[in-house]
SERO-4910 file (N, C-alpha, C, O; in steps of 0.05 Angstrom, whole numbers):
BEGIN
 pado doro    nc1    nc2    nc3   cac1   cac2   cac3    cc1    cc2    cc3    oc1    oc2    oc3
  Unk    A   1037   1639   2476   1037   1636   2447   1033   1663   2433   1046   1669   2413
  Unk    A   1015   1680   2444   1010   1706   2432   1035   1723   2432   1040   1738   2413
  Unk    A   1051   1721   2454   1076   1736   2456   1095   1727   2434   1108   1744   2421
  Unk    A   1098   1701   2431   1116   1690   2410   1107   1699   2383   1123   1707   2366
  Unk    A   1081   1697   2377   1071   1705   2351   1076   1735   2346   1084   1742   2324
  Unk    A   1072   1751   2367   1076   1780   2364   1106   1785   2359   1112   1803   2343
  Unk    A   1123   1771   2372   1152   1775   2369   1160   1769   2340   1176   1784   2328
  Unk    A   1151   1747   2330   1158   1739   2302   1146   1758   2282   1159   1764   2261
  Unk    A   1123   1768   2287   1111   1788   2269   1128   1814   2269   1133   1826   2248
  Unk    A   1138   1821   2292   1156   1845   2294   1182   1840   2279   1192   1858   2265
  Unk    A   1193   1816   2281   1218   1809   2267   1213   1811   2237   1229   1823   2223
  Unk    A   1191   1799   2228   1186   1799   2199   1182   1828   2189   1191   1835   2167
  Unk    A   1167   1844   2204   1163   1872   2196   1189   1888   2196   1194   1904   2178
  Unk    A   1206   1883   2215   1232   1897   2217   1250   1889   2193   1263   1906   2181
  Unk    A   1250   1863   2186   1266   1854   2163   1255   1867   2138   1271   1875   2120
  Unk    A   1229   1869   2135   1217   1882   2112   1226   1911   2109   1232   1920   2086
  Unk    A   1228   1925   2131   1238   1953   2130   1267   1954   2122   1274   1971   2105
  Unk    A   1283   1936   2133   1312   1936   2126   1315   1929   2096   1331   1942   2082
  Unk    A   1300   1910   2086   1302   1903   2058   1294   1927   2040   1307   1932   2020
  Unk    A   1273   1940   2048   1263   1964   2033   1285   1985   2032   1291   1996   2011
  Unk    A   1297   1991   2055   1318   2012   2056   1342   2003   2040   1354   2020   2026
  Unk    A   1349   1978   2041   1372   1968   2027   1368   1970   1997   1386   1979   1982
  Unk    A   1345   1962   1987   1339   1963   1958   1338   1992   1948   1348   1998   1926
  Unk    A   1327   2010   1964   1324   2038   1956   1351   2053   1956   1355   2072   1941
  Unk    A   1370   2044   1973   1395   2059   1977   1418   2046   1963   1440   2057   1964
  Unk    A   1414   2024   1949   1437   2010   1936   1429   1999   1909   1406   1992   1904
  Unk    A   1449   1997   1892   1446   1982   1867   1455   1953   1872   1479   1948   1875
  Unk    A   1436   1935   1874   1442   1908   1881   1447   1890   1857   1450   1865   1860
  Unk    A   1449   1902   1833   1453   1886   1809   1480   1871   1810   1483   1850   1797
  Unk    A   1499   1883   1824   1525   1870   1826   1523   1842   1839   1537   1823   1830
  Unk    A   1506   1839   1859   1502   1813   1872   1492   1793   1852   1500   1770   1852
  Unk    A   1473   1801   1835   1462   1783   1815   1483   1777   1794   1485   1754   1784
  Unk    A   1500   1796   1787   1522   1791   1768   1541   1770   1778   1549   1752   1764
  Unk    A   1548   1772   1804   1567   1753   1815   1554   1726   1819   1567   1705   1816
  Unk    A   1529   1726   1826   1514   1701   1828   1513   1686   1801   1517   1662   1800
  Unk    A   1507   1702   1780   1506   1690   1754   1534   1679   1745   1536   1659   1731
  Unk    A   1555   1693   1754   1582   1684   1748   1587   1656   1761   1597   1638   1748
  Unk    A   1579   1653   1786   1581   1628   1800   1566   1606   1785   1575   1583   1782
  Unk    A   1542   1612   1776   1525   1593   1763   1538   1585   1736   1536   1562   1728
  Unk    A   1550   1604   1723   1563   1598   1697   1587   1579   1702   1591   1560   1687
  Unk    A   1603   1585   1723   1625   1567   1729   1615   1539   1736   1626   1519   1727
  Unk    A   1594   1538   1752   1582   1513   1759   1574   1497   1734   1581   1474   1731
  Unk    A   1560   1510   1716   1551   1496   1692   1574   1486   1675   1573   1463   1665
  Unk    A   1595   1502   1673   1618   1493   1657   1632   1469   1670   1641   1451   1656
  Unk    A   1635   1469   1696   1649   1447   1710   1632   1422   1709   1642   1400   1706
  Unk    A   1606   1425   1713   1588   1402   1713   1588   1388   1685   1585   1364   1684
  Unk    A   1592   1403   1664   1595   1391   1638   1619   1373   1637   1620   1353   1622
  Unk    A   1639   1380   1652   1664   1364   1653   1662   1341   1673   1674   1319   1669
  Unk    A   1648   1345   1695   1647   1325   1716   1622   1329   1733   1621   1345   1751
  Unk    A   1601   1313   1726   1575   1316   1739   1576   1306   1768   1558   1312   1784
  Unk    A   1597   1291   1774   1598   1279   1801   1601   1301   1823   1593   1296   1846
  Unk    A   1610   1325   1815   1613   1346   1834   1590   1365   1835   1591   1387   1846
  Unk    A   1568   1357   1822   1544   1374   1821   1534   1382   1849   1526   1404   1853
  Unk    A   1536   1363   1868   1525   1368   1895   1540   1391   1908   1528   1407   1923
  Unk    A   1566   1393   1903   1582   1415   1915   1572   1442   1904   1567   1460   1919
  Unk    A   1570   1443   1878   1563   1469   1865   1534   1477   1871   1528   1500   1872
  Unk    A   1517   1457   1874   1489   1463   1882   1489   1477   1910   1475   1496   1914
  Unk    A   1505   1466   1928   1507   1477   1955   1519   1505   1954   1510   1523   1969
  Unk    A   1539   1509   1937   1552   1535   1935   1533   1556   1925   1532   1578   1936
  Unk    A   1517   1550   1905   1498   1569   1894   1476   1574   1915   1469   1598   1919
  Unk    A   1466   1554   1928   1446   1557   1949   1456   1575   1972   1442   1593   1981
  Unk    A   1481   1569   1981   1492   1585   2002   1496   1614   1994   1494   1633   2010
  Unk    A   1503   1619   1969   1506   1646   1959   1480   1661   1960   1480   1685   1968
  Unk    A   1459   1648   1952   1432   1661   1953   1425   1668   1982   1415   1689   1988
  Unk    A   1431   1649   2000   1425   1653   2028   1441   1676   2040   1431   1692   2056
  Unk    A   1467   1677   2032   1484   1699   2042   1475   1726   2033   1474   1745   2048
  Unk    A   1467   1728   2007   1457   1753   1997   1432   1761   2011   1428   1784   2019
  Unk    A   1414   1742   2014   1388   1748   2028   1393   1757   2056   1381   1776   2066
  Unk    A   1412   1744   2070   1419   1753   2098   1429   1781   2098   1422   1797   2115
  Unk    A   1446   1788   2078   1458   1815   2077   1437   1836   2073   1438   1857   2086
  Unk    A   1419   1831   2055   1399   1852   2049   1377   1853   2070   1360   1870   2071
  Unk    A   1378   1833   2089   1359   1832   2111   1371   1842   2137   1358   1841   2158
  Unk    A   1395   1853   2136   1408   1864   2160   1424   1845   2177   1433   1853   2198
  Unk    A   1426   1820   2168   1442   1800   2183   1470   1799   2172   1478   1779   2159
  Unk    A   1485   1820   2177   1510   1824   2162   1532   1804   2171   1547   1794   2153
  Unk    A   1535   1798   2196   1556   1780   2205   1550   1751   2196   1568   1737   2187
  Unk    A   1525   1743   2197   1517   1717   2187   1522   1716   2157   1530   1695   2147
  Unk    A   1517   1737   2143   1520   1738   2114   1550   1734   2107   1556   1718   2089
  Unk    A   1568   1747   2121   1596   1744   2115   1606   1716   2124   1623   1704   2111
  Unk    A   1595   1706   2145   1601   1678   2153   1593   1659   2131   1607   1639   2126
  Unk    A   1571   1665   2118   1562   1648   2095   1582   1649   2072   1585   1629   2057
  Unk    A   1595   1672   2068   1615   1674   2047   1638   1654   2052   1649   1643   2034
  Unk    A   1645   1651   2078   1667   1631   2084   1658   1603   2075   1674   1588   2065
  Unk    A   1632   1596   2079   1622   1570   2070   1625   1568   2040   1634   1547   2030
  Unk    A   1618   1589   2026   1620   1588   1996   1649   1584   1988   1654   1568   1970
  Unk    A   1666   1599   2001   1695   1597   1994   1706   1570   1999   1720   1558   1982
  Unk    A   1700   1559   2022   1711   1533   2030   1700   1511   2012   1715   1494   2003
  Unk    A   1674   1511   2007   1662   1491   1990   1673   1492   1962   1677   1472   1949
  Unk    A   1678   1516   1952   1689   1520   1925   1717   1508   1923   1724   1494   1904
  Unk    A   1733   1513   1943   1760   1502   1944   1759   1471   1945   1775   1458   1932
  Unk    A   1741   1461   1961   1737   1432   1962   1730   1421   1934   1741   1400   1925
  Unk    A   1712   1434   1920   1703   1425   1894   1726   1424   1874   1728   1405   1859
  Unk    A   1743   1444   1875   1766   1444   1857   1786   1422   1865   1798   1408   1848
  Unk    A   1790   1419   1891   1809   1399   1901   1799   1371   1893   1815   1355   1882
  Unk    A   1774   1365   1898   1764   1338   1893   1761   1332   1863   1760   1308   1856
  Unk    A   1760   1352   1847   1760   1348   1818   1785   1331   1810   1783   1315   1791
  Unk    A   1807   1336   1823   1832   1322   1817   1839   1300   1836   1861   1288   1834
  Unk    A   1822   1295   1856   1829   1275   1876   1805   1257   1880   1790   1260   1899
  Unk    A   1801   1238   1861   1776   1222   1860   1775   1201   1883   1753   1195   1893
  Unk    A   1798   1190   1890   1797   1171   1912   1788   1185   1938   1771   1174   1952
  Unk    A   1800   1208   1944   1792   1223   1967   1762   1231   1966   1748   1231   1986
  Unk    A   1753   1237   1942   1724   1245   1939   1707   1221   1945   1686   1224   1959
  Unk    A   1714   1197   1935   1697   1174   1941   1697   1167   1971   1676   1160   1982
  Unk    A   1720   1170   1984   1721   1166   2013   1704   1186   2027   1690   1180   2047
  Unk    A   1705   1211   2018   1690   1232   2031   1660   1226   2029   1645   1230   2048
  Unk    A   1651   1217   2005   1623   1211   2001   1615   1185   2015   1596   1184   2030
  Unk    A   1629   1163   2009   1621   1136   2018   1624   1133   2049   1608   1120   2061
  Unk    A   1645   1145   2060   1650   1142   2089   1641   1166   2105   1645   1166   2130
  Unk    A   1629   1185   2092   1621   1209   2106   1644   1221   2122   1640   1229   2146
  Unk    A   1667   1223   2110   1691   1233   2124   1687   1262   2133   1671   1277   2122
  Unk    A   1703   1269   2153   1702   1296   2163   1709   1316   2141   1726   1311   2125
  Unk    A   1695   1339   2142   1701   1360   2123   1724   1377   2135   1719   1400   2143
  Unk    A   1747   1366   2136   1769   1379   2151   1791   1390   2133   1812   1397   2142
  Unk    A   1785   1391   2107   1805   1403   2088   1800   1433   2086   1790   1443   2065
  Unk    A   1807   1447   2107   1803   1476   2107   1822   1488   2086   1841   1476   2078
  Unk    A   1816   1512   2078   1831   1525   2057   1861   1527   2065   1878   1521   2049
  Unk    A   1866   1535   2089   1893   1537   2098   1907   1510   2099   1931   1508   2093
  Unk    A   1892   1489   2106   1902   1462   2106   1908   1452   2078   1929   1440   2073
  Unk    A   1891   1459   2059   1896   1451   2031   1921   1463   2020   1937   1450   2007
  Unk    A   1926   1488   2026   1950   1502   2016   1975   1491   2030   1995   1485   2017
  Unk    A   1974   1489   2056   1997   1481   2072   2005   1452   2067   2028   1445   2064
  Unk    A   1985   1434   2067   1991   1405   2066   1987   1392   2038   1996   1370   2034
  Unk    A   1974   1406   2020   1969   1395   1994   1978   1413   1971   1972   1408   1948
  Unk    A   1992   1435   1978   2002   1454   1958   1981   1465   1940   1986   1472   1917
  Unk    A   1957   1467   1950   1933   1475   1935   1937   1503   1922   1940   1523   1935
  Unk    A   1937   1503   1895   1940   1527   1878   1965   1543   1885   1966   1567   1880
  Unk    A   1985   1529   1895   2012   1540   1896   2023   1539   1867   2011   1527   1850
  Unk    A   2047   1551   1864   2059   1551   1837   2064   1522   1827   2057   1516   1804
  Unk    A   2074   1505   1844   2081   1478   1835   2055   1462   1830   2055   1444   1813
  Unk    A   2034   1468   1845   2008   1455   1840   1997   1463   1813   1988   1446   1798
  Unk    A   1997   1489   1808   1985   1499   1783   2001   1488   1759   1989   1483   1738
  Unk    A   2027   1484   1762   2043   1475   1740   2035   1447   1730   2041   1440   1707
  Unk    A   2022   1432   1747   2014   1405   1738   1992   1406   1717   1987   1386   1703
  Unk    A   1978   1428   1715   1957   1430   1694   1959   1456   1678   1944   1460   1659
  Unk    A   1977   1474   1685   1980   1499   1670   2010   1506   1669   2021   1515   1689
  Unk    A   2022   1501   1646   2052   1502   1644   2063   1531   1643   2086   1535   1648
  Unk    A   2046   1550   1637   2055   1578   1632   2052   1595   1657   2048   1619   1655
  Unk    A   2053   1583   1681   2045   1597   1705   2064   1621   1711   2055   1641   1722
  Unk    A   2090   1619   1704   2108   1641   1711   2100   1667   1697   2105   1688   1708
  Unk    A   2088   1665   1674   2081   1690   1660   2054   1702   1669   2048   1724   1662
  Unk    A   2039   1687   1684   2012   1697   1692   2010   1705   1721   1993   1721   1728
  Unk    A   2028   1695   1738   2027   1703   1766   2041   1730   1770   2060   1736   1756
  Unk    A   2031   1745   1789   2045   1770   1796   2071   1764   1812   2091   1778   1810
  Unk    A   2070   1742   1827   2094   1733   1841   2090   1703   1847   2068   1693   1843
  Unk    A   2111   1690   1856   2109   1662   1862   2088   1657   1884   2088   1671   1905
  Unk    A   2070   1638   1880   2049   1631   1899   2029   1654   1905   2018   1655   1926
  Unk    A   2026   1672   1886   2009   1695   1891   1980   1686   1896   1966   1698   1913
  Unk    A   1970   1666   1882   1943   1658   1886   1939   1643   1912   1920   1649   1927
  Unk    A   1956   1624   1917   1953   1608   1942   1955   1626   1967   1941   1622   1986
  Unk    A   1973   1645   1966   1976   1664   1989   1951   1680   1993   1943   1685   2015
  Unk    A   1939   1688   1971   1914   1704   1973   1891   1686   1983   1874   1696   1999
  Unk    A   1891   1661   1975   1870   1643   1986   1872   1641   2016   1851   1643   2030
  Unk    A   1896   1638   2026   1900   1635   2055   1893   1661   2069   1879   1661   2090
  Unk    A   1901   1684   2058   1896   1710   2070   1866   1715   2072   1855   1724   2092
  Unk    A   1852   1710   2050   1823   1715   2049   1808   1697   2068   1790   1705   2082
  Unk    A   1817   1671   2069   1804   1652   2087   1808   1661   2116   1790   1659   2132
  Unk    A   1832   1671   2122   1837   1680   2150   1819   1703   2158   1809   1703   2180
  Unk    A   1815   1722   2140   1797   1744   2145   1768   1734   2150   1755   1744   2169
  Unk    A   1759   1716   2134   1732   1706   2138   1729   1690   2163   1708   1690   2176
  Unk    A   1750   1675   2171   1750   1660   2196   1748   1679   2220   1735   1673   2240
  Unk    A   1760   1703   2218   1758   1722   2240   1729   1729   2245   1721   1733   2268
  Unk    A   1714   1731   2224   1685   1738   2227   1671   1714   2240   1655   1718   2259
  Unk    A   1675   1690   2229   1662   1666   2240   1668   1662   2269   1650   1655   2285
  Unk    A   1693   1666   2277   1701   1660   2304   1697   1684   2323   1704   1683   2346
  Unk    A   1687   1706   2312   1679   1729   2329   1702   1746   2338   1701   1755   2361
  Unk    A   1722   1751   2322   1743   1770   2330   1729   1797   2335   1711   1805   2321
  Unk    A   1738   1811   2356   1723   1834   2367   1715   1854   2346   1692   1863   2345
  Unk    A   1734   1861   2329   1728   1882   2309   1709   1873   2287   1700   1890   2271
  Unk    A   1703   1848   2286   1683   1838   2267   1655   1837   2278   1636   1833   2263
  Unk    A   1652   1842   2303   1625   1840   2315   1609   1865   2307   1620   1887   2305
  Unk    A   1583   1862   2304   1566   1883   2294   1546   1893   2315   1531   1912   2310
  Unk    A   1546   1881   2339   1526   1889   2359   1540   1897   2385   1529   1892   2407
  Unk    A   1563   1909   2382   1578   1918   2406   1564   1940   2422   1567   1942   2446
  Unk    A   1549   1957   2407   1537   1980   2420   1507   1977   2425   1496   1990   2442
  Unk    A   1494   1960   2409   1465   1957   2412   1456   1931   2400   1468   1921   2381
  Unk    A   1434   1920   2410   1421   1896   2399   1404   1903   2375   1396   1885   2360
  Unk    A   1398   1928   2371   1380   1937   2350   1389   1926   2323   1413   1929   2315
  Unk    A   1371   1915   2308   1377   1904   2281   1365   1924   2261   1341   1926   2257
  Unk    A   1382   1939   2247   1374   1959   2228   1391   1958   2203   1412   1945   2203
  Unk    A   1383   1973   2183   1398   1975   2159   1424   1991   2165   1423   2012   2177
  Unk    A   1447   1980   2155   1472   1993   2159   1488   1991   2133   1497   1969   2126
  Unk    A   1491   2013   2119   1504   2012   2093   1533   2004   2095   1543   1990   2077
  Unk    A   1547   2012   2116   1575   2005   2119   1579   1974   2121   1596   1963   2108
  Unk    A   1561   1962   2137   1563   1933   2140   1555   1919   2113   1567   1898   2106
  Unk    A   1536   1930   2099   1529   1919   2073   1552   1920   2054   1557   1901   2039
  Unk    A   1566   1942   2054   1590   1945   2036   1612   1926   2044   1627   1917   2027
  Unk    A   1615   1921   2070   1635   1902   2079   1628   1874   2068   1646   1860   2059
  Unk    A   1603   1867   2068   1594   1842   2057   1600   1841   2027   1611   1822   2016
  Unk    A   1593   1863   2013   1597   1865   1984   1627   1861   1977   1634   1846   1958
  Unk    A   1644   1874   1993   1673   1871   1988   1683   1842   1991   1698   1832   1974
  Unk    A   1674   1829   2012   1682   1802   2017   1671   1783   1996   1685   1765   1987
  Unk    A   1646   1788   1988   1633   1771   1968   1648   1773   1941   1654   1753   1928
  Unk    A   1654   1798   1933   1669   1803   1908   1696   1789   1909   1704   1776   1889
  Unk    A   1710   1792   1931   1737   1780   1933   1736   1750   1929   1753   1738   1915
  Unk    A   1717   1737   1942   1715   1708   1940   1708   1699   1911   1720   1680   1901
  Unk    A   1689   1712   1899   1681   1705   1872   1704   1709   1853   1708   1694   1834
  Unk    A   1719   1731   1856   1743   1736   1839   1763   1713   1842   1775   1705   1822
  Unk    A   1767   1704   1866   1787   1682   1870   1776   1656   1858   1792   1640   1848
  Unk    A   1750   1651   1860   1739   1627   1848   1743   1629   1817   1748   1608   1804
  Unk    A   1740   1652   1806   1744   1656   1777   1773   1649   1770   1779   1636   1750
  Unk    A   1792   1658   1787   1820   1652   1782   1825   1622   1782   1839   1612   1764
  Unk    A   1814   1608   1801   1818   1580   1803   1806   1566   1779   1818   1547   1767
  Unk    A   1783   1574   1771   1770   1562   1748   1786   1567   1722   1792   1548   1707
  Unk    A   1794   1591   1717   1809   1598   1693   1835   1583   1691   1842   1572   1670
  Unk    A   1850   1581   1713   1875   1568   1713   1872   1537   1711   1886   1524   1695
  Unk    A   1853   1527   1727   1851   1497   1727   1843   1487   1699   1852   1465   1691
  Unk    A   1826   1501   1685   1816   1491   1659   1827   1506   1635   1819   1502   1613
  Unk    A   1847   1524   1641   1859   1539   1619   1838   1551   1601   1839   1550   1577
  Unk    A   1818   1563   1614   1795   1574   1599   1794   1604   1601   1785   1615   1621
  Unk    A   1803   1617   1580   1803   1646   1579   1782   1656   1560   1784   1679   1550
  Unk    A   1762   1640   1554   1743   1646   1533   1722   1666   1542   1709   1679   1525
  Unk    A   1717   1669   1568   1696   1686   1578   1707   1712   1588   1722   1713   1608
  Unk    A   1701   1734   1574   1713   1760   1581   1704   1769   1609   1720   1782   1623
  Unk    A   1680   1763   1617   1670   1773   1643   1685   1758   1665   1691   1771   1686
  Unk    A   1690   1732   1662   1705   1718   1682   1734   1728   1683   1746   1730   1705
  Unk    A   1745   1733   1660   1773   1743   1658   1775   1770   1673   1794   1775   1688
  Unk    A   1755   1787   1669   1755   1813   1682   1754   1811   1712   1768   1825   1726
  Unk    A   1737   1793   1722   1735   1789   1751   1761   1777   1763   1770   1786   1784
  Unk    A   1772   1758   1749   1797   1746   1758   1819   1767   1759   1835   1767   1778
  Unk    A   1821   1784   1740   1842   1804   1739   1839   1823   1763   1859   1834   1772
  Unk    A   1815   1828   1772   1811   1846   1795   1822   1836   1820   1826   1851   1839
  Unk    A   1828   1810   1822   1839   1798   1846   1868   1806   1850   1879   1804   1872
  Unk    A   1881   1816   1829   1910   1823   1829   1928   1800   1838   1948   1804   1850
  Unk    A   1919   1775   1830   1936   1752   1836   1947   1740   1810   1969   1729   1809
  Unk    A   1932   1742   1788   1941   1733   1762   1936   1754   1741   1918   1770   1743
  Unk    A   1952   1752   1720   1950   1770   1697   1936   1755   1674   1944   1733   1667
  Unk    A   1915   1767   1664   1901   1754   1642   1917   1759   1616   1920   1782   1608
  Unk    A   1926   1738   1604   1944   1741   1581   1932   1733   1554   1945   1734   1534
  Unk    A   1907   1724   1555   1894   1716   1530   1869   1733   1525   1855   1730   1505
***
């Protein structure tokens, strides 16, 4: 027991050092900015459909956990968490328009097998023809045909590489030592920003809501849609 207690004390102390180094060496306000963006999107959608509250609660909670993991030196787990955020967000948008499937998912505890790639391939999720059903001016806002759906699949594929342990995504190839690593933190930051930007794109297009300048700015950074209002 004493060995176990000592080991956990060492882990806690090590994490504290990593967090201290991370905070001193980085401006972490961007993480809070993106988290607040997610919460704002959540609040806006819940006003339209409270039934999806459980999804957005999970997304916000997972975002906090991913950020905490990243600033604690658990970089691969943190990026794996971003895939959870991305997938749940896509589910939330999909089920907003598919209420029968949502009821079956909830009532029958159906498998969560609508992966992002599956949604795009088999359900035309945020393809040009999909977006046209709720946003008629899509030709003028896309950089190219299916620009958003293609980016969704590409981003999801990159995140899956981390989850499934593609060699170049591993962070402990040379040592088991868990320490602060600015490069890995920046990799997390890049992935987190990309996912939040795509969520902004989906929100703006689905609800034709260009009223929030900060959301518009983030969506524009994805280089998938042009903000025209």
